[in-house]
LUMDO-992917 format. One line per 3 residues: number of its first residue (from 1); their letters; for each residue x, y, z of C-alpha. Coordinates in steps of 0.25 Angstrom, whole numbers, padded with zeros to 4 digits. Example, Ala and Ser with C-alpha at 12.3 -4.5 7.8 and 13.67 -1.06 7.14 Angstrom:
BEGIN
1	as	0049,-0018,0031; 0055,-0004,0029
END
This chain:
BEGIN
1	xxx	-0082,0067,-0202; -0080,0060,-0189; -0094,0056,-0190
4	xxx	-0090,0049,-0204; -0078,0043,-0198; -0086,0037,-0187
7	xxx	-0097,0031,-0196; -0086,0025,-0205; -0080,0018,-0193
10	xxx	-0092,0014,-0187; -0097,0007,-0201; -0083,0000,-0200
13	xxx	-0085,-0006,-0187; -0099,-0010,-0190; -0094,-0016,-0203
16	xxx	-0082,-0024,-0197; -0088,-0027,-0183; -0079,-0039,-0181
19	xxx	-0066,-0032,-0183; -0072,-0019,-0176; -0075,-0028,-0164
22	xxx	-0060,-0033,-0164; -0054,-0019,-0165; -0062,-0013,-0155
25	xxx	-0061,-0024,-0145; -0046,-0023,-0148; -0045,-0008,-0146
28	xxx	-0053,-0010,-0133; -0044,-0021,-0127; -0032,-0012,-0131
31	xxx	-0036,0000,-0125; -0041,-0007,-0112; -0027,-0015,-0111
34	xxx	-0019,-0002,-0114; -0027,0007,-0103; -0024,-0006,-0093
37	xxx	-0010,-0007,-0096; -0009,0009,-0095; -0016,0009,-0081
40	xxx	-0007,-0002,-0076; 0006,0006,-0080; 0000,0018,-0073
43	xxx	-0002,0010,-0061; 0011,0004,-0061; 0018,0017,-0064
46	xxx	0010,0024,-0053; 0012,0013,-0042; 0018,0018,-0029
49	xxx	0020,0033,-0036; 0010,0039,-0028; 0018,0038,-0014
52	xxx	0027,0049,-0010; 0041,0048,-0015; 0037,0035,-0022
55	xxx	0050,0036,-0030; 0058,0033,-0017; 0049,0023,-0011
58	xxx	0054,0008,-0013; 0048,-0005,-0007; 0058,-0015,-0002
61	xxx	0057,-0029,-0006; 0065,-0042,0000; 0072,-0049,-0009
64	xxx	0073,-0063,-0003; 0081,-0076,-0008; 0090,-0077,-0020
67	xxx	0090,-0083,-0034; 0078,-0090,-0038; 0072,-0090,-0024
70	xxx	0073,-0074,-0023; 0060,-0066,-0019; 0057,-0052,-0018
73	xxx	0047,-0049,-0008; 0039,-0037,-0006; 0041,-0036,0009
76	xxx	0054,-0035,0018; 0059,-0038,0033; 0052,-0027,0041
79	xxx	0064,-0022,0047; 0071,-0019,0034; 0063,-0006,0034
82	xxx	0070,-0002,0048; 0084,-0005,0042; 0082,0002,0029
85	xxx	0076,0015,0037; 0088,0016,0045; 0099,0009,0037
88	xxx	0098,0012,0021; 0102,0025,0016; 0092,0032,0008
91	xxx	0080,0026,0015; 0070,0037,0018; 0058,0029,0024
94	xxx	0054,0015,0025; 0040,0009,0025; 0035,-0005,0030
97	xxx	0022,-0012,0029; 0019,-0025,0036; 0005,-0031,0033
100	xxx	-0003,-0036,0044; -0014,-0041,0036; -0029,-0040,0041
103	xxx	-0031,-0037,0056; -0043,-0037,0065; -0044,-0026,0073
106	xxx	-0052,-0024,0086; -0060,-0011,0089; -0066,-0012,0103
109	xxx	-0073,-0025,0103; -0075,-0025,0088; -0065,-0033,0080
112	xxx	-0064,-0029,0065; -0057,-0036,0054; -0046,-0027,0049
115	xxx	-0040,-0025,0035; -0025,-0025,0032; -0015,-0019,0042
118	xxx	0000,-0017,0042; 0011,-0011,0049; 0017,0001,0042
121	xxx	0029,0011,0045; 0024,0025,0048; 0031,0029,0035
124	xxx	0021,0021,0027; 0011,0033,0026; 0022,0043,0022
127	xxx	0029,0035,0012; 0016,0029,0006; 0010,0044,0006
130	xxx	-0002,0040,0015; -0008,0051,0023; -0014,0049,0037
133	xxx	-0028,0054,0037; -0027,0055,0052; -0015,0053,0062
136	xxx	-0001,0057,0062; 0006,0057,0048; 0020,0057,0054
139	xxx	0017,0046,0065; 0005,0038,0059; 0008,0026,0071
142	xxx	0008,0033,0084; 0013,0022,0092; 0015,0007,0090
145	xxx	0001,0003,0092; -0005,0013,0080; -0011,0010,0067
148	xxx	-0015,0018,0055; -0028,0015,0048; -0035,0018,0035
151	xxx	-0048,0025,0034; -0056,0013,0031; -0050,0005,0043
154	xxx	-0054,0017,0051; -0068,0017,0046; -0070,0003,0048
157	xxx	-0065,0003,0062; -0069,0017,0068; -0080,0021,0058
160	xxx	-0080,0037,0056; -0072,0039,0069; -0058,0045,0069
163	xxx	-0049,0032,0070; -0037,0039,0075; -0034,0035,0090
166	xxx	-0044,0023,0089; -0039,0009,0093; -0039,-0004,0086
169	xxx	-0034,-0017,0092; -0028,-0030,0086; -0024,-0042,0094
172	xxx	-0028,-0034,0106; -0018,-0023,0103; -0023,-0009,0102
175	xxx	-0019,0000,0089; -0022,0015,0089; -0025,0022,0075
178	xxx	-0016,0033,0073; -0017,0036,0058; -0028,0035,0048
181	xxx	-0025,0034,0032; -0034,0032,0020; -0036,0019,0014
184	xxx	-0023,0015,0007; -0023,0014,-0008; -0011,0011,-0016
187	xxx	-0001,0009,-0005; 0009,-0002,-0001; -0001,-0006,0009
190	xxx	-0014,-0002,0002; -0023,-0013,0010; -0018,-0008,0024
193	xxx	-0029,-0003,0032; -0020,-0001,0046; -0006,0000,0048
196	xxx	0003,-0001,0061; 0017,0004,0064; 0029,-0004,0063
199	xxx	0033,0001,0078; 0024,-0009,0083; 0031,-0017,0094
202	xxx	0036,-0031,0089; 0028,-0038,0099; 0015,-0033,0094
205	xxx	0005,-0043,0089; 0003,-0037,0076; 0017,-0035,0073
208	xxx	0022,-0049,0078; 0012,-0055,0069; 0016,-0047,0056
211	xxx	0031,-0047,0057; 0041,-0057,0055; 0053,-0047,0054
214	xxx	0061,-0055,0043; 0049,-0057,0035; 0050,-0048,0021
217	xxx	0035,-0045,0024; 0036,-0030,0026; 0034,-0021,0014
220	xxx	0044,-0010,0015; 0046,0003,0007; 0058,0012,0008
223	xxx	0059,0028,0002; 0072,0030,-0003; 0080,0043,-0004
226	xxx	0081,0048,-0018; 0096,0049,-0017; 0096,0033,-0014
229	xxx	0088,0031,-0026; 0097,0039,-0035; 0109,0033,-0028
END
């Protein structure tokens, strides 16, 4: 029976080739567009949902200007995070990320062009659920001149050797590798390959170059208690 249905449908398609082509093309395009819309909707609905306590995680933006000149920036002044942590009720944790761009690091006499680097709070790894493959998860930055690098960066500089405790230099200043993480995928700093602690002294060359303390250039996230959200 189904064979007869198939033969009849096939003969109909061959008999009306032009209309069959239009119908089949329209069906294919409709299915393709529908699938793309579903994938886009799934991506939008799942974005940032993989993080621990994602329902309590918020990015802080800066609202600058008034009226027609009003702008919303994705960054905030860096000191805002300190104020939020200590003075705002309901704030559980705070994360700051300040991009440094691409830096060239020296390993002995060899200078190697680097990828993206950033300042980050130690809470960056716990808030966004980024486990340390090596190092102390409770204290990823062991001292002011320390850094956490990704596995691809470790291979680039040290090959198959254990990177922990190794030293890299930038601007004649040494930094010790105190943590190793997997290459970042879908995180707010997914292109970051090296991170430095915010506790670096203000006269540090890197930090002086990167920071204008009043500029809304620091991406800031806060985790809020559920009671604060309900209230």
